[in-house]
C-alpha positions in Angstrom: -0.2 -0.1 0.0 1.3 3.6 -1.0 1.6 6.6 1.1 -1.5 8.0 -0.5 -3.7 4.8 0.3 -2.3 4.6 4.1 -3.1 8.8 4.4 -6.5 8.0 2.8 -8.9 7.0 5.7 -7.5 9.7 7.9 -6.2 12.8 6.2 -8.5 15.7 5.5 -9.8 16.7 2.7 -7.4 19.6 1.9 -4.8 17.8 2.6 -5.6 14.8 0.9 -5.9 17.1 -2.0 -2.7 18.4 -1.7 -0.7 15.3 -1.7 -2.7 13.7 -4.9 -2.0 17.0 -6.7 1.9 16.7 -5.8 1.5 13.3 -6.8 1.0 13.8 -10.2 3.2 17.1 -11.0 0.8 19.8 -11.3 0.8 23.4 -9.8 -2.2 25.0 -7.8 -2.5 27.1 -10.7 -2.5 24.0 -13.6 -4.6 22.1 -11.9 -7.2 24.8 -11.6 -6.9 25.2 -15.1 -7.7 21.6 -15.4 -11.0 21.8 -13.3 -12.2 25.1 -14.5 -11.9 26.8 -11.0 -10.1 29.5 -9.3 -6.1 28.9 -7.8 -7.8 30.5 -4.7 -10.5 27.9 -4.5 -7.5 25.2 -4.6 -5.6 27.3 -2.2 -8.3 27.5 0.1 -9.5 24.0 0.1 -6.0 23.1 0.7 -5.4 25.2 3.6 -8.6 23.9 5.3 -10.4 27.5 4.7 -13.2 25.6 2.6 -14.7 23.4 5.2 -17.4 22.2 2.6 -16.3 21.8 -0.8 -19.3 21.2 -3.1 -20.1 17.8 -4.8 -19.7 19.4 -8.5 -16.1 21.0 -7.2 -15.3 17.5 -6.2 -16.2 16.1 -9.3 -14.2 18.4 -11.1 -11.2 18.0 -9.1 -11.2 14.2 -9.5 -11.6 14.3 -13.0 -8.6 16.9 -13.2 -6.3 14.6 -11.2 -7.9 11.4 -13.2 -8.5 9.8 -10.1 -10.7 6.2 -10.9 -11.6 3.4 -8.7 -10.8 3.1 -5.2 -8.5 6.3 -5.3 -11.7 8.3 -6.8 -14.0 6.9 -4.1 -11.5 7.4 -1.1 -11.1 11.1 -2.7 -15.1 11.7 -2.6 -15.0 10.0 0.7 -12.9 12.3 2.4 -14.8 15.3 1.2 -17.9 14.0 2.4 -16.2 13.6 5.8 -15.3 16.6 6.3 -18.7 18.5 5.0 -20.3 16.5 7.3 -18.3 17.6 9.8 -20.2 21.0 9.8 -23.3 20.5 7.6 -25.3 23.6 6.9 -28.9 24.4 7.5 -29.8 25.2 4.9 -28.6 24.3 1.0 -26.5 26.9 -0.6 -28.4 29.2 -3.3 -26.3 29.0 -6.6 -25.7 32.0 -8.9 -27.4 31.8 -12.3 -25.5 29.2 -14.9 -23.2 31.1 -17.5 -23.9 30.5 -21.2 -20.3 31.0 -22.3 -16.2 31.7 -20.9 -15.4 34.8 -19.7 -12.3 35.9 -21.2 -9.8 38.3 -20.7 -11.5 40.0 -17.2 -9.1 37.7 -14.7 -7.9 40.8 -13.2 -11.0 42.3 -12.7 -12.9 39.2 -11.4 -9.7 38.8 -8.8 -10.3 42.6 -7.7 -13.8 42.6 -6.9 -14.1 39.0 -5.7 -11.3 40.2 -3.3 -12.8 43.6 -2.5 -16.3 41.5 -1.4 -14.4 38.4 0.2 -11.0 40.0 1.9 -11.5 43.9 2.1 -15.1 43.5 3.4 -16.7 45.8 0.9 -20.6 45.7 1.6 -21.8 47.7 -1.7 -20.5 48.0 -5.1 -21.2 48.8 -8.2 -20.0 47.8 -11.3 -20.9 50.9 -14.2 -19.8 50.6 -17.9 -21.4 50.8 -21.1 -24.1 48.6 -22.5 -21.6 45.6 -24.0 -18.9 45.9 -21.9 -19.8 42.7 -20.0 -21.0 43.8 -16.9 -23.2 40.9 -16.0 -20.8 38.4 -17.3 -18.1 39.7 -15.1 -20.0 39.3 -11.8 -21.8 35.9 -12.8 -17.9 34.5 -12.8 -17.7 36.7 -9.2 -20.4 34.8 -7.6 -19.7 31.5 -9.0 -16.1 31.9 -7.5 -17.9 33.3 -4.0 -20.1 30.1 -4.3 -17.7 27.6 -5.1 -14.9 28.6 -2.9 -16.0 30.6 -0.1 -19.5 28.8 -0.1 -21.5 31.7 0.3 -25.3 31.9 -0.9 -26.4 34.5 -4.1 -29.2 35.6 -4.5 -29.6 36.9 -8.0 -32.2 39.7 -8.9 -32.9 40.7 -12.6 -33.8 44.2 -11.8 -35.3 44.7 -15.9 -37.8 42.0 -14.8 -38.8 41.8 -11.4 -40.5 44.9 -9.8 -39.0 46.6 -6.7 -39.3 44.8 -3.4 -42.4 45.4 -1.1 -42.0 45.7 2.5 -43.5 41.7 2.2 -41.2 40.4 -0.3 -38.4 42.6 1.7 -39.0 40.9 5.1 -39.0 37.3 3.0 -35.8 38.4 1.4 -34.1 39.3 4.9 -35.4 35.8 6.4 -33.9 33.7 3.8 -30.4 35.4 3.6 -30.1 35.5 7.5 -26.6 35.6 8.9 -25.2 33.7 6.6 -22.6 35.3 3.9 -24.5 36.0 1.1 -23.7 38.0 -1.8 -27.2 39.6 -3.2 -26.7 40.7 -7.3 -29.1 43.6 -8.7 -28.5 42.9 -12.1 -29.6 46.0 -14.4 -30.4 48.3 -11.7 -30.9 51.1 -14.7 -33.7 52.7 -12.5 -31.9 52.9 -9.2 -31.9 51.3 -6.1 -34.0 51.6 -3.3 -31.8 52.6 -0.7 -34.7 52.1 1.9 -34.6 48.0 1.2 -30.7 48.2 0.8 -30.2 49.8 4.5 -33.0 47.2 6.0 -31.1 44.3 4.6 -27.8 45.1 5.8 -29.2 45.6 9.6 -30.8 42.6 9.2 -28.2 40.6 7.4 -24.5 41.1 8.9 -23.0 38.7 6.0 -24.7 40.5 3.1 -23.0 41.5 0.3 -24.6 43.5 -2.3 -23.1 43.8 -6.1 -25.2 45.8 -8.9 -24.4 46.3 -12.4 -25.6 49.0 -13.9 -24.9 51.4 -17.2 -24.9 54.8 -14.8 -23.6 54.2 -10.9 -26.7 55.7 -8.6 -24.5 57.6 -5.4 -25.2 55.0 -2.4 -23.6 56.0 0.9 -20.9 53.6 1.6 -20.8 52.3 -1.6 -17.9 51.7 -4.1 -18.3 52.0 -7.7 -16.2 49.8 -10.2 -16.2 51.3 -13.7 -16.0 48.5 -16.4 -13.7 49.4 -19.4 -13.4 47.4 -22.8 -10.8 45.0 -23.3 -7.6 46.0 -23.7 -7.0 46.3 -27.4 -3.7 45.8 -29.4 -1.2 48.3 -30.5 -0.1 48.7 -34.4 3.5 47.3 -33.6 1.8 44.0 -33.0 -0.1 43.6 -36.1 2.2 41.5 -37.6 3.1 39.2 -34.0 0.1 36.5 -33.9 2.0 35.1 -30.9 2.1 38.6 -28.6 -1.5 39.6 -30.4 -2.9 36.6 -28.9 -2.4 37.6 -25.4 -3.9 41.0 -25.6 -7.6 40.5 -24.1 -9.8 41.9 -26.8 -7.8 39.4 -29.6 -8.7 36.8 -27.2 -12.3 36.6 -26.6 -12.5 37.3 -30.7 -10.1 34.3 -31.1 -12.5 32.2 -28.7 -15.7 33.0 -30.9 -14.1 32.5 -34.0 -12.9 29.0 -32.9 -16.4 27.9 -31.4 -17.9 29.1 -34.5 -15.0 28.0 -36.8 -13.6 25.2 -35.2 -9.4 24.5 -35.7 -9.5 28.4 -36.6 -5.3 29.3 -36.5 -4.6 33.0 -36.4 -2.5 33.2 -38.8 0.3 36.3 -40.0 -1.4 37.3 -43.0 -5.1 37.7 -41.1 -3.5 39.0 -37.5 -3.3 42.7 -39.4 -7.0 42.4 -39.7 -8.0 40.6 -36.7 -6.0 43.5 -34.9 -7.9 46.1 -36.5 -11.5 44.6 -35.8 -10.5 44.4 -32.3 -9.4 48.5 -32.2 -12.2 49.5 -34.2 -14.5 48.1 -31.6 -12.9 49.1 -28.9 -12.3 45.9 -27.3 -15.8 45.8 -26.3 -17.2 42.1 -26.1 -20.9 42.6 -26.9 -19.7 44.1 -30.2 -16.8 42.0 -30.7 -19.3 38.6 -30.1 -21.6 40.1 -32.7 -18.7 40.8 -35.6 -17.7 37.5 -35.1 -21.2 36.0 -35.7 -20.7 36.8 -39.5 -16.9 35.0 -39.3 -18.8 32.3 -41.0 -19.0 34.2 -44.2 -16.8 37.1 -44.0 -13.1 37.1 -43.5 -11.6 39.4 -40.8 -10.1 41.4 -43.6 -13.5 41.5 -45.3 -15.4 42.3 -41.8 -12.4 45.4 -41.3 -14.1 46.8 -44.9 -17.4 46.9 -44.0 -17.1 48.3 -40.5 -15.1 50.9 -42.1 -18.3 52.1 -44.2 -19.9 52.1 -41.0 -19.5 50.2 -37.9 -23.5 51.3 -36.2 -25.3 49.5 -39.7 -23.8 46.1 -39.4 -27.0 44.1 -38.4 -26.6 40.4 -36.4 -27.0 37.6 -38.3 -30.0 35.1 -38.0 -30.1 33.4 -34.8 -27.8 36.0 -32.8 -28.6 35.7 -29.3 -26.6 38.5 -27.8 -27.2 42.4 -27.4 -26.2 43.7 -31.2 -27.0 47.8 -30.8 -23.7 48.8 -30.1 -25.0 52.0 -31.5 -27.9 52.4 -29.7 -25.9 51.7 -26.6 -23.6 54.8 -27.0 -26.1 56.4 -28.5 -28.3 55.9 -25.0 -25.4 56.6 -22.9 -24.9 60.2 -24.7 -28.0 61.2 -24.2 -27.7 60.7 -20.7 -24.7 63.5 -20.4 -25.7 67.0 -19.4 -25.3 69.3 -22.0 -21.8 70.6 -20.5 -20.3 66.7 -20.3 -21.4 66.2 -24.1 -19.6 69.7 -24.9 -16.6 68.4 -23.4 -16.5 65.0 -25.1 -16.9 65.7 -28.5 -14.1 68.9 -27.8 -12.0 65.6 -26.5 -13.6 63.4 -29.0 -11.7 65.7 -31.5 -8.4 65.4 -30.5 -6.2 62.7 -31.6 -4.2 60.3 -29.3 -4.9 60.6 -25.6 -4.9 63.1 -22.6 -4.8 63.9 -19.2 -7.1 65.7 -16.8 -4.9 68.7 -16.9 -5.5 68.3 -21.0 -9.0 68.7 -21.1 -9.3 71.3 -18.5 -7.1 73.5 -20.5 -9.3 72.4 -23.8 -12.0 73.0 -22.3 -11.5 76.3 -20.5 -13.7 75.3 -17.8 -12.8 75.2 -13.9 -10.7 72.7 -13.2 -13.2 71.2 -10.5 -15.5 71.5 -12.4 -14.0 70.0 -15.7 -12.5 67.2 -13.5 -16.2 65.8 -12.6 -17.2 65.8 -15.8 -14.3 63.7 -16.8 -15.1 61.3 -13.9 -18.6 61.0 -15.1 -17.7 60.2 -18.6 -14.6 57.6 -17.4 -18.3 56.2 -15.2 -20.4 56.2 -18.7 -18.2 54.0 -20.7 -17.5 56.6 -23.3 -13.6 57.2 -22.3 -11.1 54.8 -20.8 -7.9 54.5 -19.1 -4.5 54.1 -21.1 -1.3 52.9 -19.8 1.0 56.1 -19.2 4.4 56.5 -17.3 3.6 60.0 -16.6 0.6 59.9 -14.5 -3.4 59.0 -15.3 -3.9 59.3 -19.2 -7.4 58.9 -21.1 -9.1 58.2 -24.6 -11.9 58.4 -26.4 -13.8 55.6 -27.7 -12.9 54.8 -31.4 -16.9 54.0 -32.0 -17.7 57.5 -29.9 -15.3 59.1 -32.0 -17.4 58.3 -34.8 -20.2 58.7 -33.3 -19.4 62.4 -32.3 -18.3 63.4 -35.7 -21.7 62.0 -37.0 -23.9 64.3 -35.0 -21.7 67.2 -36.0 -22.1 66.5 -39.7 -26.0 65.6 -39.5 -26.1 68.9 -37.3 -24.0 71.1 -40.2 -26.3 69.1 -42.7 -29.5 70.3 -40.8 -27.8 73.5 -40.4 -27.5 74.2 -43.9 
């Protein structure tokens, strides 16, 4: 009998997981990738911080470790023994199941999960342009907290469900109780009932609330995280398929292309067109999914040519199930701006390249505090994005937004004439 078999009847699940992982020579990161879990989940299970691993998690780990027969049975039995040692009174509530993989948001997932589970933030809003991937990001965070930290998840689609009345509020508070719970208010475009939040926070000490909205609502004690589109490649990477495939927007576009065209590879001759598509669409996940839907009949080069004539006129292909109206999302975001914010955006959109907050103040001629507040609002709305810089924080207007502003200016001139 080997050392692993000798320990199977006495070792805790976390210890047995570590022994099995090291026996086959896998790092925590590699095991996490094979099991489609987070490396934090592996680390927490091995350290004993996760006391009740879910049955589905145990199955994924056993598959990734290629356990069979007696070894698999002992592995699953160790998980059951640990779970029975501290059986929860009620079954945990799981988040909705995502319809596709999340790509290019690893850092955002980590930061958001840490804000809620490590730093103790109780109220966080993820804000951004329609099609930026807010719901998909929050689904991944909810899944991680449910699997790794054993949190219940209560998911409310604010676009479909009416506001909770007093009776519903009491029912929700009773269901949550004192256990760690993530309440997601997805698509809270009409705002959030602050009385509901205050009541729930008072009754439920383990509650965390995560909100998605295109425009963040000022909430006492709340944190706002603007969600920018995915990073796009610079022109210097156009002829380097290997480096190009590491950029977030390209990774997502390639994942869609490979799903629709199995076996697709990024060849050197198509790399510049793929990079151009990502830049033209600003790395917006919804727009990349839409354009990928046409890849079965149009090459990346042909798509670039069509988008050059008008990116807002590309209709979704038949059977497309995503949100396709990129122009509508941008137009709605522009309509929500104040006159001062809109004027500043149009001034910045006419400037090539990136700029700093100080540059914006100089261009606008407005008082610094007023101008910087407008820049902050534009960032939260998703119409501008921050860019890497060595000399402080710099920003740029989305390419799609520049085109929409230019089209609007031309239309106003034509109407005036």
